[in-house]
C-alpha positions as CSV (number, residue, x, y, z in Angstrom):
1,M,-14.5,-36.4,-18.9
2,N,-16.3,-32.4,-18.7
3,S,-16.4,-30.3,-21.9
4,N,-14.8,-28.0,-20.6
5,E,-11.7,-29.3,-19.3
6,S,-8.6,-29.8,-21.5
7,T,-6.9,-32.9,-22.5
8,Y,-4.0,-31.4,-20.3
9,T,-2.9,-30.6,-16.4
10,V,0.5,-30.0,-14.8
11,P,3.6,-32.4,-15.6
12,G,4.0,-34.7,-13.0
13,L,0.3,-35.9,-12.9
14,S,-1.9,-37.8,-14.8
15,L,-4.7,-36.2,-16.0
16,R,-7.1,-38.1,-14.1
17,D,-5.3,-36.9,-10.7
18,G,-5.1,-33.7,-12.1
19,H,-8.9,-32.9,-12.4
20,Q,-9.7,-34.9,-9.1
21,V,-7.7,-32.1,-7.5
22,A,-9.4,-29.1,-10.0
23,A,-12.7,-30.7,-8.7
24,A,-11.8,-30.4,-4.9
25,L,-10.4,-27.0,-5.7
26,Q,-13.8,-25.8,-6.9
27,D,-15.7,-26.5,-3.9
28,R,-12.5,-24.4,-2.5
29,L,-13.6,-21.7,-4.8
30,H,-17.4,-21.3,-4.3
31,A,-16.6,-21.7,-0.3
32,L,-14.4,-18.9,-0.2
33,N,-16.3,-16.9,-3.2
34,D,-18.9,-16.8,-0.6
35,L,-17.0,-16.1,2.6
36,Q,-15.8,-13.2,1.0
37,L,-18.9,-12.0,0.4
38,T,-20.4,-13.0,3.6
39,L,-17.5,-11.0,5.2
40,K,-17.8,-7.5,3.4
41,H,-21.9,-8.4,3.9
42,A,-20.9,-8.2,8.1
43,H,-18.8,-5.8,7.5
44,W,-21.5,-3.4,6.2
45,N,-24.5,-4.7,8.4
46,V,-22.8,-4.5,11.8
47,V,-23.7,-2.0,14.4
48,G,-23.5,-1.3,17.7
49,R,-20.5,-0.9,20.5
50,G,-17.2,-1.7,19.5
51,F,-18.6,-1.4,15.5
52,I,-15.5,0.5,14.0
53,G,-12.9,-1.7,15.2
54,V,-14.9,-5.1,14.0
55,H,-15.4,-2.9,10.7
56,E,-12.0,-2.0,10.3
57,M,-11.0,-6.0,11.4
58,L,-12.9,-7.4,8.3
59,D,-11.1,-5.2,5.2
60,P,-7.7,-7.0,5.4
61,Q,-9.3,-10.6,5.9
62,I,-11.7,-9.5,2.7
63,D,-8.4,-8.6,1.1
64,V,-6.5,-11.7,1.7
65,V,-9.7,-14.3,1.1
66,R,-10.5,-12.4,-2.4
67,A,-6.7,-13.3,-3.1
68,A,-7.7,-16.9,-1.9
69,V,-10.3,-17.2,-4.5
70,D,-8.2,-15.6,-7.0
71,T,-4.6,-18.4,-6.1
72,T,-7.3,-21.0,-6.1
73,A,-9.1,-19.9,-9.8
74,E,-5.7,-20.1,-11.2
75,R,-4.4,-23.5,-9.8
76,M,-8.0,-24.8,-11.7
77,A,-7.0,-23.3,-14.7
78,T,-3.2,-24.0,-14.7
79,M,-4.4,-27.9,-13.9
80,G,-6.5,-27.7,-17.5
81,V,-9.6,-27.2,-15.6
82,P,-11.5,-24.0,-16.0
83,P,-12.8,-22.7,-12.7
84,V,-16.2,-21.9,-12.5
85,G,-16.8,-18.2,-10.0
86,T,-20.3,-17.4,-11.1
87,P,-23.1,-16.6,-8.4
88,G,-25.9,-19.6,-10.0
89,A,-22.8,-21.9,-9.8
90,L,-22.3,-20.9,-5.8
91,V,-25.5,-21.4,-5.2
92,K,-26.3,-24.5,-7.1
93,E,-23.2,-26.1,-5.7
94,R,-22.9,-25.2,-1.9
95,S,-23.5,-27.5,0.6
96,W,-24.4,-24.7,3.2
97,D,-27.3,-22.2,3.6
98,D,-27.0,-18.3,3.1
99,Y,-25.7,-16.4,5.6
100,S,-28.5,-15.6,8.0
101,L,-28.1,-12.0,9.7
102,G,-28.6,-8.8,8.4
103,R,-28.3,-5.4,10.2
104,A,-27.2,-6.8,13.6
105,T,-24.6,-6.2,16.6
106,V,-21.0,-6.7,16.8
107,Q,-21.8,-9.6,18.8
108,E,-23.9,-11.3,17.2
109,H,-22.2,-10.6,13.8
110,L,-19.2,-12.1,15.2
111,A,-21.2,-15.4,16.9
112,A,-22.0,-15.8,13.1
113,L,-18.7,-15.8,11.5
114,D,-17.5,-18.0,14.1
115,L,-19.9,-20.9,12.8
116,V,-18.9,-19.3,8.8
117,Y,-15.1,-20.1,9.9
118,N,-15.3,-23.1,11.6
119,G,-17.3,-24.6,8.7
120,V,-14.6,-23.1,5.9
121,I,-11.8,-24.2,7.7
122,T,-13.0,-27.5,8.3
123,D,-13.9,-28.2,4.7
124,H,-10.4,-26.7,4.0
125,R,-8.4,-29.4,5.7
126,K,-10.8,-31.7,4.1
127,A,-9.6,-31.0,0.4
128,I,-6.1,-31.0,2.3
129,E,-6.4,-34.1,3.3
130,A,-7.9,-35.3,0.0
131,V,-5.1,-33.5,-2.2
132,S,-2.2,-34.7,0.3
133,D,-1.2,-37.8,-1.6
134,I,-1.7,-36.2,-5.3
135,D,-0.4,-32.9,-5.3
136,P,2.2,-31.1,-2.7
137,I,1.5,-28.1,-5.0
138,T,-2.0,-27.6,-4.2
139,E,-1.5,-29.4,-0.5
140,D,0.8,-26.1,0.3
141,M,-1.8,-23.8,-1.3
142,L,-4.4,-24.9,0.9
143,I,-2.2,-25.6,4.3
144,T,-1.2,-21.7,3.5
145,Q,-5.0,-20.7,3.3
146,T,-6.5,-22.8,5.4
147,A,-3.3,-20.7,8.2
148,E,-4.5,-17.4,7.6
149,L,-8.3,-18.6,8.1
150,E,-7.2,-19.8,11.5
151,Q,-5.7,-16.6,12.3
152,F,-8.7,-14.6,11.1
153,H,-11.0,-17.1,12.9
154,W,-8.7,-16.8,16.1
155,F,-9.9,-12.5,15.8
156,I,-13.0,-13.5,15.4
157,R,-13.0,-15.7,18.6
158,A,-11.0,-13.6,20.6
159,H,-14.0,-11.2,21.1
160,L,-16.2,-14.5,21.9
161,E,-14.0,-16.0,24.3
162,S,-14.1,-15.5,28.6
163,S,-11.1,-15.2,30.3
164,S,-11.1,-18.8,31.3
165,G,-11.3,-19.5,27.4
166,E,-15.0,-20.2,26.8
167,L,-16.8,-19.6,23.9
168,Q,-19.4,-18.1,24.0
169,T,-20.9,-20.0,21.1
170,A,-20.3,-23.1,22.6
171,G,-22.7,-25.6,21.1
172,A,-24.3,-23.4,18.5
173,Q,-25.8,-25.2,15.4
174,T,-26.8,-22.7,13.3
175,E,-25.2,-18.2,12.9
176,Q,-28.8,-17.8,14.1
177,G,-28.5,-19.8,17.0
178,A,-24.7,-18.4,17.5
179,A,-26.1,-14.8,17.7
180,E,-29.0,-15.6,19.9
181,Q,-26.4,-17.4,22.3
182,V,-24.5,-14.2,22.7
183,N,-27.4,-12.5,23.6
184,S,-28.5,-14.4,26.3
């Protein structure tokens, strides 16, 4: 057991299970912290036609993601594991690269954010699966967060979708690649 972990967890879970769930949440905490910073970065750096609509669309997303950060960290603490929310830990422990766009057009940022949301949602779903047989409370929290993230992803994708349902970012593997793809 990590010296920062307590000798308790929530009633009804074994110490091992509580700390296992909290470990899965630590990864989600890093992802959510990164997402809210990335969204704010895009909010500040988006330019071009449609700027104000996207600029204002991102603020409520940032607020909801920030609330999810707090809920996730508090769930970890409830389980007896101190959440780590420092930038250094996030960078050291994350499995993804830093957001690759700076000042860019509306379509370029939306294309890159499509990939960002895809990654966060995919990993949230993996976390749901990992905790589903252990802790229904955490599972419910993650399901609620995923539903909100999926709705925001839809908002992003609506800007990238053709009337026939094709995404301009189809097949893109990187944020930069997605951004370039919408310009071609």
